[in-house]
Structure formats: C-alpha cells, structure tokens
MDAnalysis code that builds the backbone (N, CA, C; Angstrom):
import MDAnalysis as mda
import numpy as np

u = mda.Universe.empty(432, n_residues=144, atom_resindex=np.repeat(np.arange(144), 3), trajectory=True)
u.add_TopologyAttr("name", ["N", "CA", "C"] * 144)
u.add_TopologyAttr("resid", np.arange(1, 145))
u.add_TopologyAttr("resname", ["TRP", "GLN", "ASP", "GLN", "LEU", "ALA", "GLU", "LEU", "LEU", "PRO", "ALA", "GLU", "ASN", "ARG", "ARG", "GLY", "ILE", "PHE", "ILE", "GLU", "ASN", "LYS", "GLY", "LEU", "THR", "ILE", "SER", "ILE", "HIS", "TYR", "ARG", "HIS", "ALA", "ALA", "ASP", "ILE", "GLY", "SER", "ALA", "ARG", "ASN", "GLN", "ILE", "LEU", "ARG", "ALA", "THR", "ASN", "ARG", "LEU", "VAL", "PRO", "GLN", "PRO", "ARG", "LEU", "ILE", "SER", "GLY", "ILE", "TYR", "ILE", "GLU", "ASN", "LEU", "LEU", "PRO", "LYS", "GLY", "ALA", "PRO", "ASP", "LYS", "GLY", "VAL", "ALA", "LEU", "THR", "PHE", "LEU", "MET", "LYS", "HIS", "ALA", "GLY", "CYS", "PRO", "LYS", "ALA", "PHE", "PHE", "ALA", "GLY", "ASP", "ASP", "GLU", "THR", "ASP", "GLU", "ASP", "VAL", "PHE", "SER", "LEU", "SER", "HIS", "GLN", "ASN", "ILE", "PHE", "THR", "VAL", "ARG", "VAL", "GLY", "ARG", "LYS", "THR", "GLY", "SER", "LEU", "ALA", "ARG", "PHE", "TYR", "LEU", "ARG", "ASN", "GLN", "GLN", "GLU", "ILE", "VAL", "ARG", "VAL", "LEU", "ARG", "GLU", "ILE", "SER", "ARG", "ILE", "ILE", "ARG"])
u.atoms.positions = np.array([
    [86.054, 68.343, 75.414],
    [86.364, 68.116, 74.128],
    [85.272, 68.588, 73.167],
    [83.944, 68.551, 73.740],
    [82.882, 68.933, 72.869],
    [82.945, 70.407, 72.462],
    [83.502, 71.357, 73.185],
    [83.486, 72.770, 72.755],
    [84.795, 72.883, 71.785],
    [85.800, 72.171, 71.969],
    [87.055, 72.137, 71.116],
    [86.596, 71.592, 69.769],
    [85.817, 70.483, 69.790],
    [85.383, 69.972, 68.394],
    [84.476, 70.818, 67.654],
    [83.735, 71.593, 68.411],
    [82.776, 72.590, 67.696],
    [83.657, 73.642, 67.010],
    [84.680, 73.929, 67.411],
    [85.590, 74.963, 66.831],
    [86.405, 74.317, 65.716],
    [87.028, 73.025, 66.016],
    [87.771, 72.333, 65.105],
    [87.069, 71.756, 63.912],
    [85.723, 71.378, 64.127],
    [84.937, 70.864, 63.167],
    [83.584, 71.782, 63.052],
    [83.745, 72.992, 62.387],
    [82.459, 73.795, 62.447],
    [81.409, 73.212, 61.582],
    [80.203, 73.573, 62.043],
    [79.034, 72.893, 61.490],
    [78.915, 72.940, 59.999],
    [79.402, 74.000, 59.400],
    [79.379, 74.022, 57.816],
    [80.307, 73.118, 57.230],
    [81.250, 72.632, 57.920],
    [82.291, 71.725, 57.397],
    [82.078, 70.137, 57.983],
    [81.031, 69.893, 58.648],
    [80.878, 68.580, 58.969],
    [79.562, 67.943, 58.507],
    [79.166, 68.244, 57.398],
    [78.072, 67.732, 56.651],
    [78.149, 66.114, 56.646],
    [77.209, 65.484, 57.270],
    [77.372, 63.874, 57.323],
    [78.152, 63.467, 58.465],
    [78.504, 64.280, 59.374],
    [79.361, 64.053, 60.572],
    [78.450, 64.414, 61.765],
    [78.304, 63.456, 62.693],
    [77.452, 63.609, 63.794],
    [78.385, 63.397, 65.036],
    [78.383, 64.317, 65.938],
    [79.054, 64.232, 67.279],
    [78.281, 63.885, 68.273],
    [78.445, 62.640, 68.875],
    [77.537, 62.276, 70.000],
    [78.307, 62.377, 71.383],
    [77.756, 63.163, 72.260],
    [78.307, 63.366, 73.506],
    [77.699, 62.242, 74.418],
    [78.456, 61.256, 74.904],
    [78.205, 60.206, 75.730],
    [78.213, 60.452, 77.323],
    [78.596, 61.662, 77.515],
    [78.976, 61.998, 79.010],
    [80.426, 61.906, 79.189],
    [80.994, 60.720, 79.424],
    [82.406, 60.640, 79.747],
    [83.210, 60.442, 78.321],
    [82.686, 60.043, 77.348],
    [83.209, 59.898, 76.141],
    [82.436, 60.560, 74.969],
    [83.163, 60.615, 73.841],
    [82.415, 61.119, 72.596],
    [82.692, 60.274, 71.579],
    [81.559, 60.029, 70.767],
    [81.785, 59.368, 69.484],
    [81.422, 60.271, 68.385],
    [82.287, 60.173, 67.322],
    [82.055, 60.947, 66.098],
    [81.840, 59.980, 64.909],
    [80.523, 60.071, 64.480],
    [80.079, 59.251, 63.380],
    [80.145, 59.999, 62.070],
    [80.559, 59.183, 60.976],
    [80.792, 59.762, 59.807],
    [80.150, 58.916, 58.547],
    [79.334, 58.060, 59.090],
    [78.624, 57.062, 58.010],
    [77.918, 57.686, 56.952],
    [77.388, 58.908, 57.085],
    [76.555, 59.681, 56.193],
    [77.279, 60.729, 55.488],
    [78.567, 60.826, 55.694],
    [79.366, 61.850, 54.968],
    [79.485, 61.453, 53.491],
    [79.409, 62.464, 52.569],
    [79.565, 62.187, 51.135],
    [80.822, 61.501, 50.700],
    [81.791, 62.101, 51.401],
    [83.135, 61.563, 51.151],
    [83.771, 60.986, 52.445],
    [83.531, 59.604, 52.686],
    [83.978, 58.917, 53.902],
    [85.457, 59.215, 54.266],
    [86.276, 59.022, 53.250],
    [87.691, 59.177, 53.482],
    [88.137, 60.599, 53.938],
    [87.555, 61.554, 53.369],
    [87.811, 62.939, 53.580],
    [87.274, 63.382, 54.907],
    [86.048, 62.694, 55.278],
    [85.492, 63.012, 56.604],
    [86.347, 62.474, 57.706],
    [86.804, 61.215, 57.474],
    [87.683, 60.626, 58.460],
    [88.898, 61.262, 58.738],
    [89.666, 61.786, 57.651],
    [90.818, 62.618, 57.688],
    [90.558, 63.851, 58.594],
    [89.357, 64.512, 58.262],
    [89.103, 65.831, 58.913],
    [88.922, 65.487, 60.400],
    [88.377, 64.439, 60.745],
    [88.005, 64.095, 62.194],
    [89.340, 63.860, 62.941],
    [90.226, 63.032, 62.087],
    [91.504, 62.694, 62.773],
    [92.338, 63.932, 62.995],
    [92.312, 64.821, 62.070],
    [93.138, 66.001, 62.222],
    [92.649, 66.739, 63.432],
    [91.282, 66.885, 63.608],
    [90.719, 67.611, 64.719],
    [91.085, 66.948, 65.912],
    [90.880, 65.550, 66.021],
    [91.052, 64.862, 67.306],
    [92.645, 65.052, 67.681],
    [93.548, 65.095, 66.787],
    [95.051, 65.249, 67.131],
    [95.315, 66.576, 67.797],
    [94.382, 67.521, 67.696],
    [94.543, 68.932, 68.354],
    [93.842, 69.085, 69.535],
    [93.078, 67.997, 70.127],
    [92.337, 68.255, 71.323],
    [93.348, 68.113, 72.539],
    [92.965, 68.883, 73.615],
    [93.779, 68.789, 74.823],
    [92.691, 68.850, 75.970],
    [92.977, 67.725, 76.704],
    [94.033, 66.721, 76.589],
    [93.728, 65.621, 75.521],
    [94.778, 65.047, 75.066],
    [94.649, 64.058, 73.997],
    [93.787, 62.801, 74.502],
    [92.844, 62.510, 73.647],
    [91.929, 61.158, 74.175],
    [92.633, 59.992, 73.757],
    [92.195, 58.905, 74.293],
    [92.417, 57.590, 73.635],
    [91.524, 57.397, 72.532],
    [91.957, 57.255, 71.264],
    [91.063, 57.187, 70.178],
    [90.912, 55.696, 69.720],
    [89.695, 55.240, 69.617],
    [89.332, 53.869, 69.099],
    [88.495, 54.074, 67.913],
    [89.122, 53.532, 66.791],
    [88.334, 53.548, 65.479],
    [87.464, 52.472, 65.420],
    [86.261, 52.653, 64.730],
    [85.275, 51.665, 64.468],
    [84.847, 51.781, 63.006],
    [83.780, 51.235, 62.839],
    [83.189, 51.231, 61.354],
    [82.375, 52.638, 61.308],
    [83.010, 53.461, 60.467],
    [82.534, 54.841, 60.380],
    [82.310, 55.616, 61.594],
    [83.068, 55.404, 62.548],
    [83.186, 56.032, 63.905],
    [84.534, 56.084, 64.500],
    [84.738, 57.259, 65.161],
    [85.828, 57.399, 65.981],
    [85.356, 57.733, 67.511],
    [85.781, 56.874, 68.381],
    [85.477, 56.985, 69.803],
    [86.495, 57.580, 70.475],
    [86.213, 58.573, 71.242],
    [87.170, 59.511, 72.098],
    [86.989, 59.097, 73.497],
    [87.955, 58.575, 74.209],
    [87.998, 58.202, 75.619],
    [89.013, 58.836, 76.355],
    [88.814, 59.266, 77.712],
    [89.860, 59.844, 78.409],
    [91.039, 58.685, 78.590],
    [92.126, 59.104, 78.391],
    [93.376, 58.100, 78.605],
    [93.155, 57.616, 80.024],
    [93.477, 56.299, 80.202],
    [93.336, 55.728, 81.610],
    [91.907, 55.493, 82.121],
    [90.844, 55.878, 81.393],
    [89.557, 55.564, 81.817],
    [89.172, 54.140, 81.623],
    [88.320, 53.603, 82.539],
    [88.009, 52.247, 82.561],
    [87.469, 52.004, 81.125],
    [87.681, 50.709, 80.705],
    [87.094, 50.428, 79.295],
    [86.013, 49.153, 79.609],
    [85.503, 48.682, 78.472],
    [84.471, 47.721, 78.667],
    [85.065, 46.326, 79.368],
    [86.400, 46.036, 79.322],
    [86.798, 44.938, 80.004],
    [86.876, 45.054, 81.483],
    [87.205, 46.356, 81.893],
    [87.213, 46.754, 83.316],
    [85.793, 46.670, 83.823],
    [84.882, 47.242, 82.983],
    [83.448, 47.320, 83.448],
    [82.935, 46.019, 83.683],
    [83.114, 45.023, 82.581],
    [82.632, 43.672, 82.655],
    [83.088, 42.972, 83.943],
    [84.439, 42.937, 84.236],
    [84.958, 42.358, 85.220],
    [84.434, 42.745, 86.675],
    [84.289, 44.230, 86.677],
    [83.586, 44.727, 87.843],
    [82.328, 44.250, 88.083],
    [81.477, 44.254, 87.092],
    [80.120, 43.682, 87.135],
    [80.019, 42.258, 87.566],
    [80.907, 41.521, 86.970],
    [80.914, 40.055, 87.386],
    [81.126, 39.926, 88.923],
    [82.181, 40.675, 89.350],
    [82.495, 40.655, 90.712],
    [81.491, 41.072, 91.616],
    [80.946, 42.215, 91.317],
    [79.866, 42.886, 92.045],
    [78.586, 41.963, 92.080],
    [78.347, 41.381, 91.061],
    [76.994, 40.541, 90.950],
    [77.332, 39.286, 91.486],
    [78.528, 38.861, 91.753],
    [78.820, 37.407, 92.182],
    [78.589, 36.432, 91.101],
    [78.889, 36.838, 89.882],
    [78.693, 36.043, 88.745],
    [80.202, 35.539, 88.119],
    [80.288, 34.289, 88.326],
    [81.605, 33.700, 87.844],
    [81.879, 33.545, 86.479],
    [80.732, 33.652, 85.725],
    [80.940, 33.422, 84.212],
    [80.160, 34.509, 83.445],
    [80.496, 34.851, 82.256],
    [79.755, 35.891, 81.423],
    [80.023, 35.454, 79.889],
    [78.921, 35.894, 79.100],
    [78.869, 35.843, 77.763],
    [79.002, 37.173, 77.176],
    [79.891, 37.460, 76.301],
    [80.085, 38.866, 75.847],
    [80.226, 38.747, 74.299],
    [79.258, 39.486, 73.516],
    [79.390, 39.561, 72.120],
    [79.423, 40.965, 71.632],
    [80.311, 41.147, 70.654],
    [80.457, 42.543, 70.114],
    [80.964, 42.510, 68.780],
    [80.750, 43.813, 68.137],
    [81.157, 43.829, 66.769],
    [81.987, 45.097, 66.476],
    [82.513, 45.673, 67.584],
    [83.135, 46.956, 67.468],
    [84.602, 46.978, 68.094],
    [85.313, 47.810, 67.616],
    [86.708, 47.884, 68.052],
    [86.756, 48.119, 69.581],
    [85.889, 48.734, 70.187],
    [85.783, 48.925, 71.654],
    [85.701, 47.654, 72.395],
    [85.034, 46.656, 71.684],
    [84.808, 45.391, 72.261],
    [86.089, 44.541, 72.540],
    [87.148, 44.924, 71.785],
    [88.326, 44.164, 71.792],
    [89.016, 44.254, 73.144],
    [88.695, 45.341, 74.061],
    [89.073, 45.415, 75.483],
    [88.752, 44.266, 76.182],
    [87.478, 43.799, 75.990],
    [86.885, 42.520, 76.585],
    [87.495, 41.266, 76.040],
    [87.525, 41.269, 74.686],
    [88.254, 40.049, 73.861],
    [89.601, 39.846, 74.382],
    [90.371, 40.843, 74.794],
    [91.781, 40.684, 75.144],
    [91.954, 40.179, 76.567],
    [90.877, 40.203, 77.350],
    [91.010, 39.718, 78.738],
    [91.466, 38.191, 78.789],
    [92.297, 37.862, 79.671],
    [92.752, 36.419, 79.891],
    [91.803, 35.769, 80.663],
    [90.730, 36.276, 80.962],
    [89.750, 35.566, 81.875],
    [89.062, 34.407, 81.206],
    [89.423, 33.288, 81.532],
    [88.792, 31.969, 80.967],
    [87.231, 31.922, 81.207],
    [86.658, 32.526, 82.145],
    [85.300, 32.324, 82.382],
    [84.410, 33.413, 81.515],
    [85.094, 34.195, 80.557],
    [84.274, 35.064, 79.857],
    [84.249, 34.565, 78.404],
    [83.034, 34.049, 77.977],
    [82.798, 33.590, 76.659],
    [82.617, 34.564, 75.775],
    [83.792, 34.936, 74.900],
    [83.761, 36.046, 74.059],
    [83.487, 35.726, 72.671],
    [82.649, 36.590, 71.957],
    [82.112, 36.092, 70.628],
    [82.291, 37.570, 69.836],
    [82.924, 37.379, 68.615],
    [83.035, 38.557, 67.751],
    [81.880, 38.444, 66.715],
    [81.027, 39.335, 66.444],
    [80.115, 39.338, 65.308],
    [80.680, 39.870, 64.163],
    [80.870, 39.171, 63.141],
    [81.581, 39.626, 61.894],
    [83.071, 39.323, 62.030],
    [83.703, 38.527, 61.228],
    [85.080, 38.234, 61.326],
    [85.950, 39.386, 61.140],
    [87.072, 39.416, 61.838],
    [88.018, 40.532, 61.767],
    [89.339, 39.996, 62.066],
    [90.207, 40.128, 61.120],
    [91.577, 39.745, 61.301],
    [92.151, 40.355, 62.493],
    [92.817, 39.546, 63.392],
    [93.469, 40.113, 64.537],
    [92.635, 40.224, 65.744],
    [91.354, 39.929, 65.612],
    [90.377, 40.058, 66.715],
    [90.806, 38.897, 67.833],
    [90.783, 39.336, 69.132],
    [91.070, 38.335, 70.223],
    [89.859, 37.625, 70.771],
    [88.800, 37.690, 70.173],
    [87.632, 36.959, 70.644],
    [87.797, 35.509, 70.310],
    [87.213, 34.630, 71.283],
    [87.602, 33.213, 71.155],
    [86.669, 32.659, 70.111],
    [85.539, 33.134, 69.747],
    [84.608, 32.697, 68.735],
    [84.009, 33.629, 67.920],
    [83.488, 33.368, 66.810],
    [82.976, 34.245, 65.618],
    [81.603, 33.891, 65.368],
    [80.747, 34.882, 64.974],
    [79.468, 34.600, 64.360],
    [79.439, 35.511, 63.162],
    [78.733, 35.058, 62.136],
    [78.626, 35.811, 60.888],
    [77.996, 37.185, 60.960],
    [76.820, 37.142, 61.698],
    [76.018, 38.235, 61.740],
    [75.243, 38.501, 63.058],
    [74.489, 39.624, 63.084],
    [73.738, 39.806, 64.435],
    [72.554, 38.756, 64.542],
    [72.022, 38.225, 63.463],
    [70.941, 37.384, 63.406],
    [71.475, 35.882, 64.187],
    [72.737, 35.631, 64.072],
    [73.259, 34.435, 64.686],
    [73.133, 34.598, 66.252],
    [73.320, 35.838, 66.775],
    [73.346, 35.992, 68.147],
    [72.038, 35.522, 68.791],
    [70.879, 35.844, 68.103],
    [69.576, 35.434, 68.530],
    [69.529, 33.941, 68.732],
    [70.078, 33.318, 67.706],
    [70.070, 31.759, 67.720],
    [70.978, 31.268, 68.952],
    [72.031, 31.830, 69.064],
    [72.886, 31.475, 70.258],
    [72.372, 31.619, 71.465],
    [71.760, 32.859, 71.740],
    [71.053, 33.221, 73.047],
    [69.809, 32.288, 73.285],
    [69.100, 31.944, 72.154],
    [68.012, 30.847, 72.413],
    [68.528, 29.517, 72.890],
    [69.684, 29.159, 72.250],
    [70.150, 27.927, 72.610],
    [70.642, 27.902, 74.026],
    [71.405, 29.035, 74.483],
    [71.780, 29.107, 75.830],
    [70.649, 29.028, 76.819],
    [69.653, 29.805, 76.514],
    [68.502, 29.842, 77.242],
    [67.838, 28.429, 77.389],
    [67.736, 27.867, 76.325],
    [67.189, 26.377, 76.347],
    [68.115, 25.397, 77.096],
    [69.420, 25.542, 77.172],
    [70.289, 24.688, 77.883],
    [70.129, 24.906, 79.407],
    [70.057, 26.234, 79.772],
    [70.147, 26.460, 81.177],
    [68.832, 26.300, 82.011],
    [67.682, 26.118, 81.171],
    [66.405, 25.878, 81.710],
    [66.225, 24.619, 82.554],
])
C-alpha cells in the first residue's frame, strides 16, 4: 500500500498529511492539514483505490489501514493472556482500534474507554488520560 499511496497521494497534495508505515499496517494522520475535511476525503478516495482493499478503521484525525482478516488488538490481548498464563487483564484505550478489545465478551478483561464515545463497548469510562494514572496507582496500591 505504501507505493500505491505515494502515487494516489502525491507529496505536493498531502500537505499536513503524514503516512506512517507500521510494518503490517499503515496509519495516515491528517491532524495538521489546513482543511481537515478535505484531507480526510482525499485520504478516503485514495484508500478506496488500494489493492487489495484494507480494513479501514477511522480514528481522531487518523485512518488506519489493516489487512483484512489480520489479527486485531482483541486477538493480540487474548493471545498474550493465554501465553503469559494471565487470567485477567486491564485494558484502556481512546481509539477506534481499541473497540476490538472492548467488544470481546471476555469477563476477565477490565475495559476502560478514555473519553466518552457514544456506542463504545467498553465497560467503564474515564474523562481523560490523567485519570488513567490515578486508576493505575490505585490498582498498584490494592495489589501490594
């Protein structure tokens, strides 16, 4: 996809758009674009032309491109829990890609959405990142 995106989103047309190659996935950031709406539309038009078509997960000023059928964060977390022999997990996230974990029906995963989002499947919510620090300190205090 990297080469295709270079053609579909030429450098002179992607001011404020940053393409991040993460190895198996690509994230296209557009937070710094002068016209956010236009940048997002440009990105979506380009990603619709990619072969093979990626699984597209939209986030806050970001479009994440994943291979269809590729493992997601939910698959990764359950694998890590099993591999580490860990029966329980705490998972906090603020991104659309975190919904793959939030949607798991695993009762031993304590899921927390940072920032309220209508329709999120997380069981709990925190207002902001600073509250995560407080929660982790409290968990640490309890388990000592």
